[in-house]
C-alpha positions as CSV (number, residue, x, y, z in Angstrom):
1,M,-144.2,164.4,-50.5
2,S,-144.5,163.5,-54.2
3,E,-146.3,160.4,-55.6
4,E,-143.1,158.7,-56.7
5,K,-141.8,158.7,-53.1
6,L,-144.9,156.9,-52.0
7,L,-144.4,154.1,-54.5
8,T,-141.4,152.4,-53.3
9,D,-139.5,149.5,-54.8
10,A,-140.9,147.2,-52.2
11,K,-144.6,148.3,-52.9
12,I,-144.2,148.1,-56.6
13,A,-142.5,144.6,-56.3
14,K,-145.4,143.4,-54.1
15,Y,-148.1,144.4,-56.6
16,L,-146.1,142.7,-59.4
17,D,-145.8,139.6,-57.4
18,I,-149.5,139.5,-56.6
19,T,-150.4,140.0,-60.2
20,A,-147.9,137.5,-61.3
21,R,-149.4,134.8,-59.0
22,A,-152.9,135.6,-60.3
23,M,-151.8,135.2,-63.9
24,A,-150.1,131.9,-63.1
25,K,-153.4,130.6,-61.6
26,V,-155.6,131.5,-64.7
27,K,-156.8,128.6,-66.7
28,I,-159.0,129.4,-69.6
29,A,-162.5,127.9,-69.1
30,P,-164.5,128.3,-72.3
31,P,-163.9,125.5,-75.0
32,T,-162.5,126.0,-78.4
33,P,-164.3,127.0,-80.6
34,S,-166.5,129.5,-78.9
35,H,-166.9,133.3,-78.8
36,F,-166.1,133.3,-75.0
37,K,-162.9,131.5,-75.7
38,D,-161.9,134.3,-78.0
39,V,-162.9,136.9,-75.3
40,A,-160.9,135.0,-72.6
41,D,-157.7,135.0,-74.8
42,D,-158.2,138.8,-75.4
43,F,-158.6,139.5,-71.8
44,L,-155.5,137.5,-71.1
45,K,-153.6,139.2,-73.7
46,M,-154.6,142.7,-72.3
47,A,-153.6,141.5,-68.8
48,T,-150.2,140.2,-70.0
49,S,-149.6,143.3,-72.0
50,Y,-150.3,145.7,-69.1
51,Y,-148.2,143.4,-66.8
52,A,-145.2,143.6,-69.2
53,D,-145.6,147.4,-69.4
54,A,-145.6,147.5,-65.7
55,K,-142.3,145.7,-65.4
56,H,-140.8,147.9,-68.0
57,F,-141.9,151.1,-66.2
58,A,-140.7,149.6,-62.9
59,A,-137.3,148.8,-64.3
60,A,-137.0,152.4,-65.7
61,G,-138.0,153.9,-62.2
62,D,-141.3,155.3,-63.4
63,Y,-143.3,153.9,-60.5
64,V,-146.4,156.0,-61.2
65,N,-146.9,154.4,-64.6
66,A,-145.8,151.0,-63.3
67,F,-148.4,151.1,-60.6
68,A,-151.0,152.3,-63.1
69,C,-150.2,149.3,-65.4
70,V,-150.1,146.6,-62.8
71,N,-153.5,147.8,-61.6
72,Y,-155.0,147.6,-65.2
73,S,-153.4,144.1,-65.6
74,H,-155.0,142.9,-62.3
75,G,-158.4,144.6,-63.3
76,W,-158.4,142.6,-66.6
77,L,-157.7,139.4,-64.6
78,D,-160.5,140.2,-62.0
79,A,-163.0,140.9,-64.8
80,G,-162.2,137.6,-66.5
81,A,-162.6,135.7,-63.3
82,R,-165.8,137.6,-62.5
83,L,-167.2,136.7,-65.9
84,G,-166.2,133.1,-65.7
85,L,-163.7,133.3,-68.6
86,W,-161.3,131.3,-66.7
87,D,-161.1,128.9,-63.7
88,V,-159.2,130.3,-60.8
89,G,-159.8,127.4,-58.5
90,G,-162.1,129.4,-56.3
91,D,-159.4,131.8,-55.2
92,D,-161.2,134.8,-53.8
93,V,-157.9,136.4,-52.3
94,L,-156.3,137.0,-55.7
95,F,-159.4,137.5,-57.6
96,T,-162.8,139.1,-57.3
97,L,-165.3,136.1,-58.0
98,Q,-168.9,136.1,-58.7
99,K,-171.4,135.9,-55.9
């Protein structure tokens, strides 16, 4: 069975939804002006860009690239949460938080 058949409409929709919910929860924590505010903005831009790419690939039926992009997007969100770049309300389900 090819990888494309393992990545169904439902599976891609599920991961896009999880990442959309995570993005909606992000609140940038560092104050302006600060280096960390710039880093938080950059991380969020990367997450948003990869998410947009994931939606584009999903709409085109390219589920392998959609899956890769949505995972990169969520990886940027997790990294930002772990570093404390944004407040995620202590949500350790949608995010990997620091110990």
